[in-house]
Chimera marker file (.cmm) of the C-alpha trace (Angstrom):
<marker_set name="trace">
<marker id="1" x="43.026" y="86.094" z="64.714" r="1" g="1" b="0" radius="0.5"/>
<marker id="2" x="42.031" y="87.655" z="68.002" r="1" g="1" b="0" radius="0.5"/>
<marker id="3" x="44.231" y="90.064" z="69.923" r="1" g="1" b="0" radius="0.5"/>
<marker id="4" x="43.724" y="90.305" z="73.677" r="1" g="1" b="0" radius="0.5"/>
<marker id="5" x="44.999" y="93.126" z="75.876" r="1" g="1" b="0" radius="0.5"/>
<marker id="6" x="44.707" y="93.061" z="79.667" r="1" g="1" b="0" radius="0.5"/>
<marker id="7" x="44.717" y="96.084" z="81.948" r="1" g="1" b="0" radius="0.5"/>
<marker id="8" x="44.009" y="96.974" z="85.546" r="1" g="1" b="0" radius="0.5"/>
<marker id="9" x="46.708" y="95.124" z="87.441" r="1" g="1" b="0" radius="0.5"/>
<marker id="10" x="48.677" y="96.681" z="90.250" r="1" g="1" b="0" radius="0.5"/>
<marker id="11" x="49.701" y="96.579" z="93.885" r="1" g="1" b="0" radius="0.5"/>
<marker id="12" x="47.024" y="96.298" z="96.567" r="1" g="1" b="0" radius="0.5"/>
<marker id="13" x="46.936" y="95.438" z="100.256" r="1" g="1" b="0" radius="0.5"/>
<marker id="14" x="45.339" y="92.231" z="101.474" r="1" g="1" b="0" radius="0.5"/>
<marker id="15" x="41.595" y="92.670" z="101.736" r="1" g="1" b="0" radius="0.5"/>
<marker id="16" x="41.534" y="95.199" z="98.930" r="1" g="1" b="0" radius="0.5"/>
<marker id="17" x="40.020" y="95.073" z="95.461" r="1" g="1" b="0" radius="0.5"/>
<marker id="18" x="41.131" y="95.328" z="91.861" r="1" g="1" b="0" radius="0.5"/>
<marker id="19" x="39.289" y="95.163" z="88.565" r="1" g="1" b="0" radius="0.5"/>
<marker id="20" x="40.979" y="93.630" z="85.546" r="1" g="1" b="0" radius="0.5"/>
<marker id="21" x="39.815" y="94.212" z="81.992" r="1" g="1" b="0" radius="0.5"/>
<marker id="22" x="40.493" y="92.360" z="78.776" r="1" g="1" b="0" radius="0.5"/>
<marker id="23" x="39.829" y="93.965" z="75.405" r="1" g="1" b="0" radius="0.5"/>
<marker id="24" x="39.477" y="91.739" z="72.354" r="1" g="1" b="0" radius="0.5"/>
<marker id="25" x="40.051" y="92.908" z="68.790" r="1" g="1" b="0" radius="0.5"/>
<marker id="26" x="40.976" y="91.591" z="65.372" r="1" g="1" b="0" radius="0.5"/>
<marker id="27" x="37.709" y="90.221" z="64.078" r="1" g="1" b="0" radius="0.5"/>
<marker id="28" x="34.019" y="91.103" z="64.099" r="1" g="1" b="0" radius="0.5"/>
<marker id="29" x="32.750" y="88.052" z="65.988" r="1" g="1" b="0" radius="0.5"/>
<marker id="30" x="33.488" y="87.833" z="69.683" r="1" g="1" b="0" radius="0.5"/>
<marker id="31" x="35.069" y="84.567" z="70.849" r="1" g="1" b="0" radius="0.5"/>
<marker id="32" x="32.537" y="82.199" z="72.393" r="1" g="1" b="0" radius="0.5"/>
<marker id="33" x="34.568" y="81.282" z="75.454" r="1" g="1" b="0" radius="0.5"/>
<marker id="34" x="36.806" y="83.644" z="77.398" r="1" g="1" b="0" radius="0.5"/>
<marker id="35" x="38.716" y="82.985" z="80.571" r="1" g="1" b="0" radius="0.5"/>
<marker id="36" x="41.143" y="84.317" z="83.116" r="1" g="1" b="0" radius="0.5"/>
<marker id="37" x="44.187" y="82.339" z="84.155" r="1" g="1" b="0" radius="0.5"/>
<marker id="38" x="47.014" y="83.259" z="86.488" r="1" g="1" b="0" radius="0.5"/>
<marker id="39" x="50.577" y="82.203" z="86.988" r="1" g="1" b="0" radius="0.5"/>
<marker id="40" x="52.663" y="82.799" z="90.095" r="1" g="1" b="0" radius="0.5"/>
<marker id="41" x="56.475" y="82.544" z="90.033" r="1" g="1" b="0" radius="0.5"/>
<marker id="42" x="57.600" y="78.937" z="89.945" r="1" g="1" b="0" radius="0.5"/>
<marker id="43" x="54.071" y="77.616" z="89.515" r="1" g="1" b="0" radius="0.5"/>
<marker id="44" x="52.008" y="76.352" z="86.618" r="1" g="1" b="0" radius="0.5"/>
<marker id="45" x="49.380" y="78.511" z="84.980" r="1" g="1" b="0" radius="0.5"/>
<marker id="46" x="46.065" y="77.930" z="86.718" r="1" g="1" b="0" radius="0.5"/>
<marker id="47" x="42.433" y="78.551" z="85.895" r="1" g="1" b="0" radius="0.5"/>
<marker id="48" x="40.668" y="81.445" z="87.616" r="1" g="1" b="0" radius="0.5"/>
<marker id="49" x="37.325" y="82.059" z="85.883" r="1" g="1" b="0" radius="0.5"/>
<marker id="50" x="35.588" y="81.672" z="82.548" r="1" g="1" b="0" radius="0.5"/>
<marker id="51" x="32.435" y="82.854" z="80.817" r="1" g="1" b="0" radius="0.5"/>
<marker id="52" x="30.694" y="82.223" z="77.516" r="1" g="1" b="0" radius="0.5"/>
<marker id="53" x="29.592" y="84.907" z="75.085" r="1" g="1" b="0" radius="0.5"/>
<marker id="54" x="25.960" y="84.135" z="75.881" r="1" g="1" b="0" radius="0.5"/>
<marker id="55" x="26.552" y="84.190" z="79.651" r="1" g="1" b="0" radius="0.5"/>
<marker id="56" x="24.941" y="80.759" z="79.837" r="1" g="1" b="0" radius="0.5"/>
<marker id="57" x="28.004" y="79.191" z="81.382" r="1" g="1" b="0" radius="0.5"/>
<marker id="58" x="30.252" y="80.707" z="84.053" r="1" g="1" b="0" radius="0.5"/>
<marker id="59" x="32.867" y="78.867" z="86.063" r="1" g="1" b="0" radius="0.5"/>
<marker id="60" x="35.235" y="79.773" z="88.875" r="1" g="1" b="0" radius="0.5"/>
<marker id="61" x="38.153" y="78.108" z="90.559" r="1" g="1" b="0" radius="0.5"/>
<marker id="62" x="37.284" y="77.059" z="94.095" r="1" g="1" b="0" radius="0.5"/>
<marker id="63" x="40.001" y="79.346" z="95.441" r="1" g="1" b="0" radius="0.5"/>
<marker id="64" x="38.247" y="82.476" z="94.118" r="1" g="1" b="0" radius="0.5"/>
<marker id="65" x="34.552" y="81.600" z="94.445" r="1" g="1" b="0" radius="0.5"/>
<marker id="66" x="32.667" y="84.244" z="96.367" r="1" g="1" b="0" radius="0.5"/>
<marker id="67" x="35.496" y="86.777" z="95.940" r="1" g="1" b="0" radius="0.5"/>
<marker id="68" x="35.915" y="87.183" z="92.170" r="1" g="1" b="0" radius="0.5"/>
<marker id="69" x="33.276" y="87.984" z="89.562" r="1" g="1" b="0" radius="0.5"/>
<marker id="70" x="33.753" y="87.568" z="85.815" r="1" g="1" b="0" radius="0.5"/>
<marker id="71" x="31.641" y="89.519" z="83.326" r="1" g="1" b="0" radius="0.5"/>
<marker id="72" x="31.491" y="90.130" z="79.596" r="1" g="1" b="0" radius="0.5"/>
<marker id="73" x="30.282" y="93.024" z="77.510" r="1" g="1" b="0" radius="0.5"/>
<marker id="74" x="29.815" y="91.490" z="74.086" r="1" g="1" b="0" radius="0.5"/>
<marker id="75" x="28.926" y="94.809" z="72.461" r="1" g="1" b="0" radius="0.5"/>
<marker id="76" x="32.238" y="96.284" z="73.599" r="1" g="1" b="0" radius="0.5"/>
<marker id="77" x="34.101" y="92.982" z="73.122" r="1" g="1" b="0" radius="0.5"/>
<marker id="78" x="35.489" y="93.110" z="76.632" r="1" g="1" b="0" radius="0.5"/>
<marker id="79" x="35.721" y="90.842" z="79.665" r="1" g="1" b="0" radius="0.5"/>
<marker id="80" x="36.357" y="91.926" z="83.227" r="1" g="1" b="0" radius="0.5"/>
<marker id="81" x="37.359" y="90.310" z="86.503" r="1" g="1" b="0" radius="0.5"/>
<marker id="82" x="36.309" y="92.036" z="89.700" r="1" g="1" b="0" radius="0.5"/>
<marker id="83" x="38.549" y="90.808" z="92.495" r="1" g="1" b="0" radius="0.5"/>
<marker id="84" x="37.526" y="91.487" z="96.088" r="1" g="1" b="0" radius="0.5"/>
<marker id="85" x="38.951" y="90.394" z="99.433" r="1" g="1" b="0" radius="0.5"/>
<marker id="86" x="42.312" y="89.846" z="97.811" r="1" g="1" b="0" radius="0.5"/>
<marker id="87" x="44.853" y="87.636" z="99.534" r="1" g="1" b="0" radius="0.5"/>
<marker id="88" x="48.638" y="87.462" z="99.185" r="1" g="1" b="0" radius="0.5"/>
<marker id="89" x="48.216" y="84.073" z="97.498" r="1" g="1" b="0" radius="0.5"/>
<marker id="90" x="46.339" y="85.821" z="94.681" r="1" g="1" b="0" radius="0.5"/>
<marker id="91" x="49.618" y="87.428" z="93.633" r="1" g="1" b="0" radius="0.5"/>
<marker id="92" x="50.369" y="86.389" z="90.054" r="1" g="1" b="0" radius="0.5"/>
<marker id="93" x="50.408" y="87.473" z="86.452" r="1" g="1" b="0" radius="0.5"/>
<marker id="94" x="46.823" y="87.335" z="85.226" r="1" g="1" b="0" radius="0.5"/>
<marker id="95" x="46.154" y="86.328" z="81.639" r="1" g="1" b="0" radius="0.5"/>
<marker id="96" x="43.103" y="86.729" z="79.458" r="1" g="1" b="0" radius="0.5"/>
<marker id="97" x="42.416" y="83.834" z="77.079" r="1" g="1" b="0" radius="0.5"/>
<marker id="98" x="39.835" y="83.036" z="74.423" r="1" g="1" b="0" radius="0.5"/>
<marker id="99" x="38.600" y="80.146" z="72.297" r="1" g="1" b="0" radius="0.5"/>
<marker id="100" x="35.765" y="79.521" z="69.894" r="1" g="1" b="0" radius="0.5"/>
<marker id="101" x="34.371" y="76.557" z="71.817" r="1" g="1" b="0" radius="0.5"/>
<marker id="102" x="32.841" y="75.990" z="75.227" r="1" g="1" b="0" radius="0.5"/>
<marker id="103" x="34.712" y="77.191" z="78.271" r="1" g="1" b="0" radius="0.5"/>
<marker id="104" x="37.147" y="74.827" z="79.926" r="1" g="1" b="0" radius="0.5"/>
<marker id="105" x="39.612" y="75.053" z="82.797" r="1" g="1" b="0" radius="0.5"/>
<marker id="106" x="42.624" y="73.854" z="80.820" r="1" g="1" b="0" radius="0.5"/>
<marker id="107" x="45.095" y="76.432" z="79.452" r="1" g="1" b="0" radius="0.5"/>
<marker id="108" x="45.928" y="74.116" z="76.532" r="1" g="1" b="0" radius="0.5"/>
<marker id="109" x="42.371" y="74.476" z="75.205" r="1" g="1" b="0" radius="0.5"/>
<marker id="110" x="42.672" y="78.233" z="74.654" r="1" g="1" b="0" radius="0.5"/>
<marker id="111" x="44.074" y="79.503" z="71.381" r="1" g="1" b="0" radius="0.5"/>
<marker id="112" x="44.297" y="83.243" z="71.971" r="1" g="1" b="0" radius="0.5"/>
<marker id="113" x="46.206" y="84.817" z="74.860" r="1" g="1" b="0" radius="0.5"/>
<marker id="114" x="47.012" y="88.266" z="76.138" r="1" g="1" b="0" radius="0.5"/>
<marker id="115" x="50.405" y="89.350" z="77.444" r="1" g="1" b="0" radius="0.5"/>
<marker id="116" x="49.286" y="89.367" z="81.069" r="1" g="1" b="0" radius="0.5"/>
<marker id="117" x="48.997" y="91.931" z="83.825" r="1" g="1" b="0" radius="0.5"/>
<marker id="118" x="50.726" y="91.749" z="87.202" r="1" g="1" b="0" radius="0.5"/>
<marker id="119" x="48.653" y="91.627" z="90.376" r="1" g="1" b="0" radius="0.5"/>
<marker id="120" x="50.548" y="91.913" z="93.649" r="1" g="1" b="0" radius="0.5"/>
<marker id="121" x="48.790" y="91.617" z="97.010" r="1" g="1" b="0" radius="0.5"/>
<marker id="122" x="50.814" y="92.674" z="100.031" r="1" g="1" b="0" radius="0.5"/>
<marker id="123" x="50.182" y="91.303" z="103.511" r="1" g="1" b="0" radius="0.5"/>
<link id1="1" id2="2" r="1" g="1" b="0" radius="0.2"/>
<link id1="2" id2="3" r="1" g="1" b="0" radius="0.2"/>
<link id1="3" id2="4" r="1" g="1" b="0" radius="0.2"/>
<link id1="4" id2="5" r="1" g="1" b="0" radius="0.2"/>
<link id1="5" id2="6" r="1" g="1" b="0" radius="0.2"/>
<link id1="6" id2="7" r="1" g="1" b="0" radius="0.2"/>
<link id1="7" id2="8" r="1" g="1" b="0" radius="0.2"/>
<link id1="8" id2="9" r="1" g="1" b="0" radius="0.2"/>
<link id1="9" id2="10" r="1" g="1" b="0" radius="0.2"/>
<link id1="10" id2="11" r="1" g="1" b="0" radius="0.2"/>
<link id1="11" id2="12" r="1" g="1" b="0" radius="0.2"/>
<link id1="12" id2="13" r="1" g="1" b="0" radius="0.2"/>
<link id1="13" id2="14" r="1" g="1" b="0" radius="0.2"/>
<link id1="14" id2="15" r="1" g="1" b="0" radius="0.2"/>
<link id1="15" id2="16" r="1" g="1" b="0" radius="0.2"/>
<link id1="16" id2="17" r="1" g="1" b="0" radius="0.2"/>
<link id1="17" id2="18" r="1" g="1" b="0" radius="0.2"/>
<link id1="18" id2="19" r="1" g="1" b="0" radius="0.2"/>
<link id1="19" id2="20" r="1" g="1" b="0" radius="0.2"/>
<link id1="20" id2="21" r="1" g="1" b="0" radius="0.2"/>
<link id1="21" id2="22" r="1" g="1" b="0" radius="0.2"/>
<link id1="22" id2="23" r="1" g="1" b="0" radius="0.2"/>
<link id1="23" id2="24" r="1" g="1" b="0" radius="0.2"/>
<link id1="24" id2="25" r="1" g="1" b="0" radius="0.2"/>
<link id1="25" id2="26" r="1" g="1" b="0" radius="0.2"/>
<link id1="26" id2="27" r="1" g="1" b="0" radius="0.2"/>
<link id1="27" id2="28" r="1" g="1" b="0" radius="0.2"/>
<link id1="28" id2="29" r="1" g="1" b="0" radius="0.2"/>
<link id1="29" id2="30" r="1" g="1" b="0" radius="0.2"/>
<link id1="30" id2="31" r="1" g="1" b="0" radius="0.2"/>
<link id1="31" id2="32" r="1" g="1" b="0" radius="0.2"/>
<link id1="32" id2="33" r="1" g="1" b="0" radius="0.2"/>
<link id1="33" id2="34" r="1" g="1" b="0" radius="0.2"/>
<link id1="34" id2="35" r="1" g="1" b="0" radius="0.2"/>
<link id1="35" id2="36" r="1" g="1" b="0" radius="0.2"/>
<link id1="36" id2="37" r="1" g="1" b="0" radius="0.2"/>
<link id1="37" id2="38" r="1" g="1" b="0" radius="0.2"/>
<link id1="38" id2="39" r="1" g="1" b="0" radius="0.2"/>
<link id1="39" id2="40" r="1" g="1" b="0" radius="0.2"/>
<link id1="40" id2="41" r="1" g="1" b="0" radius="0.2"/>
<link id1="41" id2="42" r="1" g="1" b="0" radius="0.2"/>
<link id1="42" id2="43" r="1" g="1" b="0" radius="0.2"/>
<link id1="43" id2="44" r="1" g="1" b="0" radius="0.2"/>
<link id1="44" id2="45" r="1" g="1" b="0" radius="0.2"/>
<link id1="45" id2="46" r="1" g="1" b="0" radius="0.2"/>
<link id1="46" id2="47" r="1" g="1" b="0" radius="0.2"/>
<link id1="47" id2="48" r="1" g="1" b="0" radius="0.2"/>
<link id1="48" id2="49" r="1" g="1" b="0" radius="0.2"/>
<link id1="49" id2="50" r="1" g="1" b="0" radius="0.2"/>
<link id1="50" id2="51" r="1" g="1" b="0" radius="0.2"/>
<link id1="51" id2="52" r="1" g="1" b="0" radius="0.2"/>
<link id1="52" id2="53" r="1" g="1" b="0" radius="0.2"/>
<link id1="53" id2="54" r="1" g="1" b="0" radius="0.2"/>
<link id1="54" id2="55" r="1" g="1" b="0" radius="0.2"/>
<link id1="55" id2="56" r="1" g="1" b="0" radius="0.2"/>
<link id1="56" id2="57" r="1" g="1" b="0" radius="0.2"/>
<link id1="57" id2="58" r="1" g="1" b="0" radius="0.2"/>
<link id1="58" id2="59" r="1" g="1" b="0" radius="0.2"/>
<link id1="59" id2="60" r="1" g="1" b="0" radius="0.2"/>
<link id1="60" id2="61" r="1" g="1" b="0" radius="0.2"/>
<link id1="61" id2="62" r="1" g="1" b="0" radius="0.2"/>
<link id1="62" id2="63" r="1" g="1" b="0" radius="0.2"/>
<link id1="63" id2="64" r="1" g="1" b="0" radius="0.2"/>
<link id1="64" id2="65" r="1" g="1" b="0" radius="0.2"/>
<link id1="65" id2="66" r="1" g="1" b="0" radius="0.2"/>
<link id1="66" id2="67" r="1" g="1" b="0" radius="0.2"/>
<link id1="67" id2="68" r="1" g="1" b="0" radius="0.2"/>
<link id1="68" id2="69" r="1" g="1" b="0" radius="0.2"/>
<link id1="69" id2="70" r="1" g="1" b="0" radius="0.2"/>
<link id1="70" id2="71" r="1" g="1" b="0" radius="0.2"/>
<link id1="71" id2="72" r="1" g="1" b="0" radius="0.2"/>
<link id1="72" id2="73" r="1" g="1" b="0" radius="0.2"/>
<link id1="73" id2="74" r="1" g="1" b="0" radius="0.2"/>
<link id1="74" id2="75" r="1" g="1" b="0" radius="0.2"/>
<link id1="75" id2="76" r="1" g="1" b="0" radius="0.2"/>
<link id1="76" id2="77" r="1" g="1" b="0" radius="0.2"/>
<link id1="77" id2="78" r="1" g="1" b="0" radius="0.2"/>
<link id1="78" id2="79" r="1" g="1" b="0" radius="0.2"/>
<link id1="79" id2="80" r="1" g="1" b="0" radius="0.2"/>
<link id1="80" id2="81" r="1" g="1" b="0" radius="0.2"/>
<link id1="81" id2="82" r="1" g="1" b="0" radius="0.2"/>
<link id1="82" id2="83" r="1" g="1" b="0" radius="0.2"/>
<link id1="83" id2="84" r="1" g="1" b="0" radius="0.2"/>
<link id1="84" id2="85" r="1" g="1" b="0" radius="0.2"/>
<link id1="85" id2="86" r="1" g="1" b="0" radius="0.2"/>
<link id1="86" id2="87" r="1" g="1" b="0" radius="0.2"/>
<link id1="87" id2="88" r="1" g="1" b="0" radius="0.2"/>
<link id1="88" id2="89" r="1" g="1" b="0" radius="0.2"/>
<link id1="89" id2="90" r="1" g="1" b="0" radius="0.2"/>
<link id1="90" id2="91" r="1" g="1" b="0" radius="0.2"/>
<link id1="91" id2="92" r="1" g="1" b="0" radius="0.2"/>
<link id1="92" id2="93" r="1" g="1" b="0" radius="0.2"/>
<link id1="93" id2="94" r="1" g="1" b="0" radius="0.2"/>
<link id1="94" id2="95" r="1" g="1" b="0" radius="0.2"/>
<link id1="95" id2="96" r="1" g="1" b="0" radius="0.2"/>
<link id1="96" id2="97" r="1" g="1" b="0" radius="0.2"/>
<link id1="97" id2="98" r="1" g="1" b="0" radius="0.2"/>
<link id1="98" id2="99" r="1" g="1" b="0" radius="0.2"/>
<link id1="99" id2="100" r="1" g="1" b="0" radius="0.2"/>
<link id1="100" id2="101" r="1" g="1" b="0" radius="0.2"/>
<link id1="101" id2="102" r="1" g="1" b="0" radius="0.2"/>
<link id1="102" id2="103" r="1" g="1" b="0" radius="0.2"/>
<link id1="103" id2="104" r="1" g="1" b="0" radius="0.2"/>
<link id1="104" id2="105" r="1" g="1" b="0" radius="0.2"/>
<link id1="105" id2="106" r="1" g="1" b="0" radius="0.2"/>
<link id1="106" id2="107" r="1" g="1" b="0" radius="0.2"/>
<link id1="107" id2="108" r="1" g="1" b="0" radius="0.2"/>
<link id1="108" id2="109" r="1" g="1" b="0" radius="0.2"/>
<link id1="109" id2="110" r="1" g="1" b="0" radius="0.2"/>
<link id1="110" id2="111" r="1" g="1" b="0" radius="0.2"/>
<link id1="111" id2="112" r="1" g="1" b="0" radius="0.2"/>
<link id1="112" id2="113" r="1" g="1" b="0" radius="0.2"/>
<link id1="113" id2="114" r="1" g="1" b="0" radius="0.2"/>
<link id1="114" id2="115" r="1" g="1" b="0" radius="0.2"/>
<link id1="115" id2="116" r="1" g="1" b="0" radius="0.2"/>
<link id1="116" id2="117" r="1" g="1" b="0" radius="0.2"/>
<link id1="117" id2="118" r="1" g="1" b="0" radius="0.2"/>
<link id1="118" id2="119" r="1" g="1" b="0" radius="0.2"/>
<link id1="119" id2="120" r="1" g="1" b="0" radius="0.2"/>
<link id1="120" id2="121" r="1" g="1" b="0" radius="0.2"/>
<link id1="121" id2="122" r="1" g="1" b="0" radius="0.2"/>
<link id1="122" id2="123" r="1" g="1" b="0" radius="0.2"/>
</marker_set>
């Protein structure tokens, strides 16, 4: 089992920045694929970014390319999401997810999930 805990959410004005972190625990081996998803009220959970343990594969949703950066620190078993130039439409609960296979953009493929952290961007 892998436990995931997100942190770093909050309220920020449009154009501002936030950095989210996800800490993984529960076993010695770090999950191969980790990802960020988000879910706004009344909407389905959507893919944001993903990265493999080896950093050989990184993917972003088109809506965040050039603004968000995903990173992993395998030694610390953490993943981060640097979010710049935030927009009101980025407002959502952001979830950290993990799986032992390659990264995908589908929430159903991820086995382990955090509880989420709220990000609110005011206009």
